[in-house]
C-alpha positions in Angstrom: -0.1 0.1 0.0 1.6 3.4 -1.2 2.0 5.8 1.7 -0.5 9.0 1.4 0.8 12.3 0.2 0.6 14.4 3.4 0.8 17.8 1.4 -2.9 17.2 0.5 -3.5 17.6 4.4 -3.0 21.3 3.9 -5.1 21.3 0.5 -7.7 19.4 2.4 -7.9 22.0 5.2 -8.3 25.0 2.9 -10.7 23.3 0.6 -13.1 22.5 3.8 -12.9 25.7 5.3 -13.5 27.6 2.1 -16.1 25.1 0.5 -15.4 26.3 -3.1 -12.7 25.0 -5.4 -12.0 28.7 -6.8 -12.0 30.0 -3.3 -9.3 27.5 -2.1 -7.5 27.8 -5.3 -7.1 31.7 -4.7 -6.0 31.1 -1.2 -3.3 28.7 -2.0 -2.4 30.5 -5.2 -3.1 27.5 -7.7 -5.0 27.6 -10.8 -8.4 26.5 -10.7 -7.6 23.1 -12.8 -4.7 22.5 -10.4 -7.3 22.5 -7.5 -9.7 20.5 -9.3 -6.9 17.8 -9.5 -6.1 18.2 -6.0 -9.7 17.5 -5.2 -9.9 14.5 -7.4 -6.7 13.2 -5.6 -8.2 13.7 -2.2 -11.6 11.8 -3.1 -9.5 9.0 -4.2 -7.4 9.0 -1.1 -10.4 9.2 1.3 -12.8 7.1 -0.8 -15.4 10.1 -0.5 -16.4 12.8 -2.8 -16.0 15.1 0.3 -17.6 18.1 -1.6 -20.6 17.7 -3.9 -22.5 20.2 -6.0 -25.8 21.7 -4.3 -27.2 24.4 -6.7 -24.5 26.7 -8.0 -22.2 25.8 -4.9 -20.8 22.7 -3.2 -21.6 21.2 0.3 -19.4 19.0 2.2 -20.5 15.5 2.7 -20.9 13.8 6.4 -17.4 12.4 6.0 -15.9 16.0 5.2 -17.7 17.4 8.2 -16.1 14.7 10.2 -12.6 15.3 9.0 -12.7 18.9 9.2 -11.8 19.6 12.9 -9.1 16.7 12.9 -7.7 17.9 9.6 -7.5 21.5 11.1 -5.7 20.4 14.2 -3.2 18.2 12.2 -2.3 21.2 10.2 -1.7 23.3 13.0 0.4 20.7 14.8 2.6 20.2 11.8 2.7 24.0 11.1 4.3 24.2 14.7 6.6 21.4 14.3 8.2 23.0 11.3 8.5 26.8 13.2 11.5 27.9 15.2 10.6 27.2 19.0 9.1 30.0 20.8 10.9 31.9 23.5 11.5 29.6 26.7 9.1 30.6 29.3 11.0 29.4 32.6 8.0 30.1 34.9 6.0 27.4 32.7 9.0 25.0 32.2 8.5 21.7 33.9 11.2 19.5 33.5 13.7 17.0 35.2 17.2 17.3 34.2 19.6 14.4 35.1 23.2 15.3 35.7 26.1 12.9 35.8 28.7 14.8 37.8 32.2 13.7 39.3 32.8 13.3 42.8 32.8 16.9 45.0 30.6 18.5 42.2 27.5 18.5 43.9 28.7 19.5 47.3 30.8 22.4 45.8 28.8 23.6 42.9 25.2 22.1 43.7 23.9 24.7 46.1 24.6 27.6 43.9 23.1 25.8 40.8 19.9 24.8 42.5 19.6 28.6 43.7 20.5 29.7 39.8 17.9 27.3 38.3 15.3 28.3 41.0 13.9 30.8 38.5 12.5 28.0 37.0 10.1 26.6 39.8 9.1 23.7 37.8 12.5 22.4 37.2 14.3 19.7 39.4 17.7 18.6 39.0 18.8 14.7 39.7 22.1 14.3 40.3 23.6 10.6 39.7 27.0 9.8 40.5 29.8 9.2 37.6 31.7 5.7 38.3 33.4 6.1 34.8 34.1 8.3 31.7 31.7 6.2 29.2 29.3 8.2 27.2 26.6 5.8 27.0 24.1 7.4 29.4 24.4 10.5 27.0 23.8 8.6 24.1 21.0 6.4 25.5 19.4 9.5 27.0 19.2 8.7 30.8 21.6 11.5 31.6 21.0 15.0 30.1 24.2 16.8 31.0 27.6 15.4 32.4 30.8 17.0 34.0 34.1 15.9 34.1 37.7 15.8 32.3 37.3 14.9 28.6 39.3 11.8 27.8 39.8 8.9 25.4 36.7 7.3 26.6 34.6 10.3 25.5 32.6 9.6 22.3 33.6 12.0 19.6 30.0 12.5 18.7 29.3 14.2 22.2 29.3 17.9 22.5 31.9 19.5 25.1 32.4 22.8 26.6 35.0 23.8 29.2 33.9 25.1 32.6 37.0 25.8 34.4 40.8 24.8 34.8 41.9 23.1 38.3 45.2 22.2 39.8 45.7 19.1 42.5 46.6 20.3 45.9 47.7 18.5 49.1 45.1 18.5 51.8 45.6 17.5 55.8 43.7 17.9 58.7 44.1 21.0 61.1 47.1 20.4 63.4 48.8 18.2 61.0 52.7 18.5 60.9 52.5 19.7 57.3 50.6 22.6 58.4 53.9 24.0 59.6 56.5 25.2 57.5 57.4 24.6 54.0 56.0 21.3 52.2 59.1 19.9 50.3 59.0 16.8 48.2 60.8 15.0 50.7 58.2 15.9 53.6 55.3 15.2 51.5 56.6 11.8 50.2 57.6 10.9 53.9 53.7 11.0 54.9 51.2 8.7 54.6 48.7 8.9 51.7 45.4 8.0 50.7 44.9 7.7 47.0 41.8 8.4 44.8 41.4 5.9 41.9 37.7 4.9 40.4 39.6 1.8 38.9 41.4 0.7 42.3 45.0 1.5 40.8 48.0 1.7 43.3 49.8 4.5 41.5 48.9 7.8 39.9 50.7 10.8 38.0 51.7 12.0 41.5 54.0 8.8 41.9 55.3 9.2 38.6 56.6 12.6 39.4 57.8 11.5 42.7 59.7 8.8 40.9 61.3 11.4 38.9 62.8 13.0 42.0 63.9 9.5 43.5 61.1 9.5 45.9 58.3 7.1 46.9 55.4 7.8 49.0 53.4 5.4 51.2 49.9 4.7 50.0 47.9 3.6 53.1 44.5 3.4 51.4 42.8 3.5 48.1 39.2 5.0 47.5 37.0 5.9 44.7 36.2 9.2 45.2 37.5 12.8 46.5 35.0 12.9 49.3 35.9 9.7 51.0 39.8 10.6 50.5 39.1 13.9 52.4 36.8 12.5 54.9 39.6 10.1 55.9 42.2 13.0 55.7 40.0 14.8 58.1 40.1 12.4 60.8 43.7 10.8 60.6 47.1 11.6 59.6 46.8 10.9 56.1 47.5 13.2 53.2 44.7 13.6 50.4 45.6 15.1 47.0 42.4 16.6 45.3 41.6 19.2 42.7 41.3 22.5 44.3 38.3 24.1 42.7 36.4 21.0 42.4 36.7 20.2 46.3 36.5 23.6 47.6 33.6 22.9 49.8 34.8 19.6 50.7 37.9 21.1 52.2 36.4 23.6 54.6 38.1 23.4 57.9 41.4 21.7 56.5 44.6 22.8 55.6 45.5 22.8 51.8 49.0 23.4 50.5 50.6 23.4 46.9 52.1 20.1 45.7 55.8 20.4 46.0 56.0 18.3 42.5 54.7 19.3 39.3 51.4 18.0 37.9 49.4 18.9 35.0 46.4 21.0 35.5 42.9 19.5 34.2 40.1 21.2 32.7 36.6 20.2 33.7 33.9 20.4 31.2 30.4 19.9 30.6 29.3 17.2 28.1 25.9 16.6 26.3 24.7 14.8 23.4 23.9 16.6 20.2 20.2 16.0 19.9 20.0 18.5 22.8 22.3 21.1 21.3 19.4 23.3 20.3 16.8 22.5 22.9 16.4 25.9 24.7 15.6 24.3 28.0 18.8 22.4 27.8 20.8 25.6 26.5 19.3 27.5 29.4 20.6 24.8 31.7 24.1 24.7 30.3 24.3 28.5 30.8 23.2 28.0 34.3 25.9 25.5 34.9 28.7 27.5 33.3 27.5 30.7 35.1 28.0 29.0 38.6 31.4 27.5 37.9 32.8 30.7 36.4 31.5 32.8 39.2 32.5 30.4 42.0 36.1 31.1 43.1 38.5 28.8 45.1 37.4 28.8 48.7 
């Protein structure tokens, strides 16, 4: 069975509203003969005469009267689909955005972000953990926006935008010996450390930098996130090494110091799927995230 010509819907809508081949032809800027051919095609498609002669004019059949309102709605909906989206009304926006974020993001940026999106009362943010760098949740639409460091596991189809640059710092509890005096590479390496590794690795870039100086640190425990590392450092003599801006709120009441070895800065970005690129509500959300991250300074 051949597919119907959907262009005929607009023609049918005009024909039924005008009740005249000549009137419909004028409105659609067609010749009367072209409109007569279109009516013939509509009759064939619907299996109904639609408009029949009554005196000097045409009257709709019961089938035409039944179709009239439905066709009008269909044409309006189709035209709305093909028009640019209207300006976003934040007061009327009702939506739940799922954000997959790296450890520490919610604690550090969450309060300001929630306050920022408060201008849209119907918007709810759902934060979910980010156990890996895979782009699957963005691709399958279970996640709307993600934050983190763009890496090799990031799909090339994903859109990205940098939010801020960050550097790693050492963190200890107040009263720890490293709170006093210069923290040299030797003093840093001589301490007992907590390592952050989502994959459970027992070494990281810091260890490579220390090895270049002929030093090795003692890693007492390995955890999967910055929050856990800082919680342990706060309650013990352990030294945690975490990104400075990303953990500002988590480090409150603790002593932070510059690392005595070279480590590369990281760029924290937001990531999203291209299908949401032009979505007005998603564009607004991205603007809120960017504004909050740029505005917030290191604590």
